[in-house]
N, C-alpha and C positions, 0 to 999 in steps of 0.2 A: 491560432492558439487562443484559448479563452483566458483572459487575464483577470476575470472577475473572481472574487472570493466566494467560496461556497457558504451556505447558511451556517454550517457548523463552524467554519473558520471565522466568520463574522461574529458569531455568538461568543467564541472563545476570546477574540480580540477585545470585545466589550467587557467580558469578565475580567480580563487582565487589567484593562483601564480602570475599572471600578476598584480592583484590589489596590492599584497604585494610588488612586485618589484617597483611599481609606488608610493605607498603611505607610505611605511616604511621609517622612519627617525631614526636618532640616539636618538631622544627624545621619540620615541615610543618603540623601542625594548629594551630587557633586563629584562622584567617582564611579568608574565602572568596576573598580576592584572590591572584592569582598574582604576588606582588610581591617574592619573595626567590629566590635561586638554588635553595634546597632545594625550594620550591614549584614553580618552573619545571620542575625535573627530575622531580618527582612527576607533573606533568601530561604532560610529554613521554613518560614511560613509558606512559601511557595512549594517547598518540598513536601510539606504536610498535606498540601492539596493534590499531590501527585504530579505536579507540573514538570518537574525536572526530568522525569523518566518517560514522559509521553513521546511515543515514537520508537520506544525500545520494548522488547518482549517482557511479559510479566514475570517470567522465570528469573530475570536479572533485576527485578525491582522496578520494572517499567509499567506500562499501562495494559490492562486487560483488553483494551480496544485501541491498538496503536493509532496515533494521530500524526501522520508524517510531517505536517508543516507546523506542528505546535511549537517546537523549540525556536523556529525562525520568527514566528509571530510574537512569541514571548520576548525574545531577545530584542526585536525591533521596538516593541513598546517600552521596554526597560531603557533602552538606549535613548529613545525619543524623550523620555521624561528625566534623563540624567541620573537614573538609578544604577546600582551595580548590576552587571550582566552575568549570565550563566554560560556564555559562549565557550570559554576556554575549557572549563571542567566537563561540560556536556558535549558541545559541538566538536571539540577537538580531541580531547583525551578519551572520553567515553566512547565516541564513535570509532576511534582507532582500536581501542581495546576490544570492542565488540567485533570488529572485522578481522583482527589478526592475532589476538592473544589466545592463550590456552583456555579451556573450559574452567579450570581451577581459578585462573586469574580473573576471568569474567565474573564468576560467582563471588570472589572476594571483594573486588573493587567497584563493580558497577552499582550494587545496592548502596554502598557508602557514598558514592558520588550523587546518586539520586536522593539520598537523605541529607545531603549537604553536611557530611560529617568531617570535612577537612578540605583545605584548599590546595591547589597544585601550582608548582612553578615549572615552566617549560625551560629546561636547563640545557640549552644548545650552545650559545654563542661563546666564542673564545677570542683572545686578543688578535689572532691572525686568521680567524675564520668567522666572519660575520654573516653576510648574505650567502657566501660560498660555503655552504655546510659540508660539501664534499671534502673540504680542506681541514676538517676537525682533526686535531692531533692528540688530545687528552686520551691516554691509554687506559683500557680495562684489560688487565693481564689475566688470562684464564688459569686459575689455580686448581681446577678440578671441580670441587663442590661450590666454589665461589670465584668472583673476579676481584682483583685488587687494583685500586685506582690511586694514583698520585698525580696531581696537576691542579688546574684551575679553570673556571668559567667566569665570564663577566657580563654585565648588563642583564642580570637575571632578575626580572622585575618583581616577582612575588616571593622571592626566597625568604624574606624576613617575616612572613606570616604564613608560609605554607606548611602542610603536613607531609607532603610527598613531592619529590622531584621527578618529572618526566624527562629523563636524561639520555643524551646521545653521547656515546663514547666509541673510540676506535678500538676494535677488537682484532683486526688483522692489519698490521702496518705494511705488509708486503703486497696486499691486494690493491688493485686500482682504486683510486680514492673514493669512488662511489660504492664500492663493494666490500668495504672492510669496517663498516660502522654498525653498531647494535644499539637498541633502545632498552633502557632499564627503568624500573620503578624503584626509587631510592627513598627510604624514610629520612626525613629531615634530621632526626636525632641520631642518625648513624654515627658511631665513633669515627673520628677522623675527618668529619665534615665541619667546616667553619665558614663564617661570613665576615665580610668587610663592607660597610655601606658606601654607596656612590650616590651623589645627589645631582640631579639635572637642574638646568637653569629655570628660574621662576621667581616671582615675588615672594617676599617673606610670608610664610603661612601656607604657600601653595607649592613649595619645592617638592618635587616628586622623587621618592627614593627608589633606586635600583641597587644592585649588589654585585660584588665579587664573591664567588664561592670557591673555597679551597678544599683540596682533598689530600690527606696525608695517610697513605696506606689504608684507605677506606675499603672495607670489604662489602661486596654486594652478593647476597646469596644467589646461586644459579637460578633458583625458582623465580627471581625477579627479572629475568630476561624476558622481554616482550617479543613473542613470535619467534622467529628463527634468528640464530646468530648471523651477523654480517648482512642482514637484510634491513638494517635500521634506516639507511638513507631513503629507501623506497617507502618505508612507513612514515618517515618525516614528510616526504613529499605529499603523501595522501593526507596526513594531518594538516599540512599547510593549505592544501586545497580546501579542506573544511574551514580552516581558520580564516581564509581570505573572504568568506562570506558569512560564516557562522558567528564570528566575533566582530568583524568590521562592518556592522550593519550600516546601510545607507541612511537609516532613520536619523542618525545624528547629523548628517549633512542637511537633511530636510529641516530639522529643528533649527540649525544655525541659519539657514536661508530665511526661514520664517521670522526669526528674531531680527535679522538685518532689515527685512522689508517692513516689519512693524515699527522699527526704530525710525526708518525714513518717513513713514506715513505721519509720524507725530513730531518729527524734528522741526525746529523753528529757530533760525539764527537771525535775530534782530528783524523779524518780520519776513525773512526770506524762507520759503519752503523748498528744501532741496529735492523733494519728491516731484516738484514741477519742472525740474531741470531736464531737458531732453537727453543729455548724456547719461544722467543717472538712470532715467527710465529705460533707456536702451540697454545699459549694462545689466540692470536687474532682470530685464526680460530675457536677455541672452542667458543669464545664469539660471533662470527658471526652466528654460529648455534643456540645459545641461543636467539639472536636477532630475528632470523627467527621464532622460536617458539613463541616468544612474539607477533610478528606481526600477526601470525595465531590465537592466542588466542583472540587478540583484534577483529580481523575480525569475529570470531565466536560469540563473545558477541554482536557485531553490528548487525549481521544477525538475531540472536535470538530476539533482541529487536524490530524487525519489527512486531512480533506477540504476544510477552508476555515479562514480566519483566525477564531479564536474570540473576537471582540471582546467580546461580552456575557459569555461564560463567563469570560474572562480578567479582566474587570472585577469580576465576582462573586468570583473567587478572590482578587484583590488586596485588595478592600475587606474581605472576611472575614478573610483571613490577617493583614493589618496590624492590624485591630481586635483579633483574638485575641492577637497578640503583645503588644500593650499591656495587655490584660486579664491575661495571664499574670504580667507584671511587677507589676502593681498587686495582684493576688490574693496572690502570694507575699510581697510586702512587708507586706501586711495580716496574713497568717497568721503570718509569722515574727517580726513585731514588730520591735524594735530590732535584732535580729540580721541581718535582711535587708539593712540599709543598710551593713553593715560591709564594708570593702575589704580587710581582713586580720585575722590573729589566729586562734586556735583555734576561736572560735565563729562565724567568718564562713562562711556557706553557700557551697559551690561555690568556695571560695577567692576570694570577692569577686565572682564572676561574675554574681550576681544584680543587684548594683548597676550593673555594666556594662550588662547587658541592659536594665535600667530606663532608663538614659540613651540607649540606642540604639533604644528602642521608638518614639520619635518619628520617627527616620529612616525606619523601615519605613512609616510613615503617609504620607510624602511621596515616597519613591523610586518611580520608574516612574509618576509622576503621583499626586497626592494621593488619599486615600480619597474625598473629596467629588467629585473628577473621575470616579472609578469609579462612584460612585452616580449621577452625572449621565448617564453612558453607559447604565447599566441603566434609568434612568427614561425616557430618550428612545428607545433602540433596542429595549428589551424591552417596556416598558409603553406606549410611544407618547405620553408626556407632552410638553407643549410645552417648547421651549427658552427661553432668556432673552428672545427676541424674540416669544414667544407662538406660534411655529410648531411644530406637532407633527411628530414623525418616526414613520413607520410602524414597527411592530415588525419586527425582522429575525430570523426564526427559520427 
């Protein structure tokens, strides 16, 4: 396999880097979410360049010359620089709409996504159904020309600034749990939909908001059903396959590792240079090898995606990337000692950013399906090991 980038890919990556150098401001960086006017405008500038639709057909607002790896290169560079990423809207939702939705839905939503005309919330999780999406219970009752919903979702990250919800609801309570779920596109201003904020742990000024979403006899037009009724679980699995490498770029792990190494190169404690310590050097060298493995796993998933959904490769990328992110935080806290846990002051590494990353490392382990879920996919679909019922799956390669 040739792992080198083509001249076209190298040129596009340099163009993206120049754009980031020119357009990135303090008001833009610091979050992957497109959740403020400055971040919306930053992404809209990319949309005006035609970057969001590269890799999709021109008839849906894409590129006249589709560039398969463009969105992955773009997302990696944005993630590496600490800018908002386009992975969820483009890599997850647009990709799934393109593969399974009706022609009318493609013509309606894909051009708006590629123009950055609104943000999306992935509205799946329920109190008793987190990683196990087959256990979703919130009902969408078929009323003929519409579906009616009463219930709730929680830990819905983008709900307070989204225009649409990409929502999973149970449409057949009597079917096996994986065969009675459907996907809908729901306008955020739909009557009967309301929010309650939930805050995750963090220092003052960095607390990250997520949400509970409530439905009270909310009506969803039948035209907003994505694909076929009761096929939603399989659409979610395909979307999660894309999310496990389209959103969770390994570039952020490379950035964190580089920051840690640079800090150690310059650290000096009363004349002692920790970079000269053999234990520290071995630990950083071991992590360098693990970073290289992660980079290759991501590249493998990207290449596979050019001709089919990379279910196993995406699971490998997700499991490794989330594990390494957690290892980064643990290693840095170990090597930096009491300084690593500081949230402020002159001795706080990265302005307290290490403590923030340590708190967020657990999030990466559960986002887009937990690490154990990814390992189960690898075990069943790559190795042919039996599932919980003792039935093996043949390797899919």
